[in-house]
VOGU-3710 file (C-alpha; in Angstrom, 3 decimals, decimal comma):
1> xxxxxxxxxx> 15,729/36,277/66,264  13,725/34,804/63,389  12,149/31,906/65,272  8,880/32,316/63,369  10,684/31,240/60,179  11,960/27,966/61,673  10,259/24,633/62,016  11,527/21,214/63,008  10,409/18,141/61,101  11,296/14,726/62,417
11> xxxxxxxxxx> 11,194/12,343/59,514  12,190/11,818/55,916  13,553/14,947/54,207  12,755/13,446/50,806  9,008/13,701/51,504  8,969/17,428/52,261  7,196/19,810/49,918  9,606/22,738/49,950  11,317/24,698/47,215  14,708/23,144/48,010
21> xxxxxxxxxx> 16,096/20,340/50,127  19,713/20,456/51,151  21,706/17,291/50,748  24,518/16,579/53,196  26,753/15,520/50,327  30,293/14,291/49,972  32,805/15,979/47,648  32,076/13,651/44,739  28,333/14,515/44,783  27,724/10,985/43,497
31> xxxxxxxxxx> 25,729/9,696/46,452  26,617/7,942/49,643  24,949/6,826/52,835  22,515/8,508/55,190  20,696/11,596/53,913  22,821/11,652/50,758  21,848/8,131/49,766  18,180/8,692/50,646  17,986/11,826/48,491  19,679/10,121/45,550
41> xxxxxxxxxx> 17,348/7,103/45,780  14,207/9,211/46,051  15,176/11,694/43,314  15,951/8,942/40,831  18,799/8,271/38,388  18,523/11,708/36,755  19,977/13,235/39,910  23,113/11,131/39,658  23,503/12,094/35,989  23,151/15,774/36,838
51> xxxxxxxxxx> 25,673/15,455/39,681  28,217/13,797/37,404  28,204/16,964/35,275  28,955/19,194/38,296  32,515/17,864/38,702  32,310/17,526/42,477  32,190/20,203/45,143  34,703/21,538/47,644  34,188/21,301/51,386  32,387/24,389/52,640
61> xxxxxxxxxx> 30,621/24,955/49,350  27,412/23,864/47,629  25,982/23,183/44,176  22,398/22,909/42,961  20,421/20,546/40,744  16,772/19,976/39,969  14,808/17,855/42,425  13,690/15,344/39,781  11,373/12,827/41,504  11,348/14,691/44,834
71> xxxxxxxxxx> 8,500/17,014/45,856  11,177/19,742/46,145  12,042/21,744/43,017  15,756/21,715/43,807  18,430/19,769/45,642  21,253/21,832/47,072  24,302/19,628/47,616  26,264/21,055/50,562  29,606/19,575/51,545  30,333/19,996/55,215
81> xxxxxxxxxx> 33,643/19,271/56,922  34,805/16,074/58,550  35,324/16,770/62,263  39,015/16,785/63,185  38,791/18,199/66,675  38,237/21,749/65,449  41,803/22,161/64,210  41,073/22,369/60,468  38,679/25,328/60,211  35,659/23,049/60,649
91> xxxxxxxxxx> 33,448/25,812/62,107  34,256/28,155/59,234  33,687/25,432/56,630  30,373/24,330/58,133  29,125/27,912/58,269  30,201/28,372/54,661  28,303/25,242/53,546  25,101/26,640/55,084  25,717/30,146/53,699  26,459/28,926/50,160
101> xxxxxxxxxx> 23,325/26,759/50,280  21,226/29,770/51,222  22,785/31,872/48,458  21,908/29,219/45,877  18,355/29,005/47,230  17,958/32,784/47,103  19,325/32,959/43,553  16,706/30,387/42,455  13,883/32,262/44,203  13,321/29,591/46,853
111> xxxxxxxxxx> 10,992/30,626/49,666  11,332/27,412/51,684  14,438/25,324/52,351  14,842/22,094/54,323  18,204/21,360/55,918  19,439/18,066/57,351  22,071/17,980/60,093  25,122/18,615/57,916  28,365/16,858/58,952  26,959/15,228/62,113
121> xxxxxxxxxx> 26,628/11,694/60,730  29,668/9,871/59,408  31,634/13,153/59,510  31,246/13,148/63,351  30,774/16,899/63,861  29,513/17,472/67,435  25,741/17,711/67,086  25,014/20,638/69,412  27,842/22,721/67,954  26,680/21,973/64,413
131> xxxxxxxxxx> 23,079/22,911/65,251  24,206/26,226/66,759  26,263/27,018/63,660  23,291/26,140/61,458  20,878/28,359/63,365  23,302/31,253/63,776  24,277/31,209/60,103  20,693/31,025/58,887  19,662/33,817/61,277  22,501/35,974/59,992
141> xxxxxxxxxx> 21,535/35,290/56,381  17,866/36,106/56,984  18,902/39,260/58,832  20,921/40,397/55,845  18,643/39,340/52,988  15,186/38,854/54,549  14,833/35,368/53,114  14,062/32,532/52,872  10,603/32,744/54,380  10,668/29,241/55,847
151> xxxxxxxxxx> 13,469/26,999/57,103  12,784/23,390/58,003  15,308/21,518/60,100  14,655/17,991/58,874  15,986/15,677/61,545  15,752/11,927/61,600  16,567/10,857/65,142  15,158/11,797/68,524  18,498/13,188/69,735  18,708/15,649/66,819
161> xxxxxxxxxx> 15,055/16,613/67,288  15,654/17,338/70,973  18,762/19,417/70,232  16,987/21,655/67,723  13,876/21,947/69,882  15,958/22,969/72,905  18,008/25,484/70,923  14,910/27,077/69,435  13,390/27,384/72,909  16,545/28,719/74,580
171> xxx> 18,259/30,892/72,037  15,643/32,020/69,563  12,766/33,327/71,642
//
C-alpha cells in the first residue's frame, strides 16, 4: 500500500537521523537489554532521568521523551507484549504499541520514525507475525492520517532484515 514510505535499515537504530526512534521498552522504562539498553546508553543519563518521571508504561502503550544525545529528536518508548502462545491478546497489544507510538509521533510533528522489531527479542514474539502486525498497523495509520512520511524498520540481524525485505516485496507492492 504505502511501500514508498518504508525503508529497511540493517544496523544500529541509535545512529539514525530521524525525528523519532522507537524503543522496544519494558514496563519500567528504566532500560534493559537489546535495543532498550542500546538506546539508553547512546542517549545518555538524561534519558533515564526523564523515564523515571514517566512512572512506567503499560503493555500495548507508549510514552515519549526527548532524544538527548541521539541524532533523533525524540525517543518513543513502546511496550510490546511477552509472547504467551497468542492466548493473552498479544496481537492486539502489539498492534496497540505500534499505533500509540505513531500517535505520539504525529502529535509531536514527526515526519520520520524508526522502529525496531518490538517484542521479538527476549519477549519471544514470532518474528514473521510481529513484522506483519507492524507493517499492517503502520499502513493502516498512514491510510487514516497520511503520515508519517518515512518509516524505517531498523533491524539488527540478517534474519530480521530478510523477513522485512520479503514482506515488503510480497505484500506491499
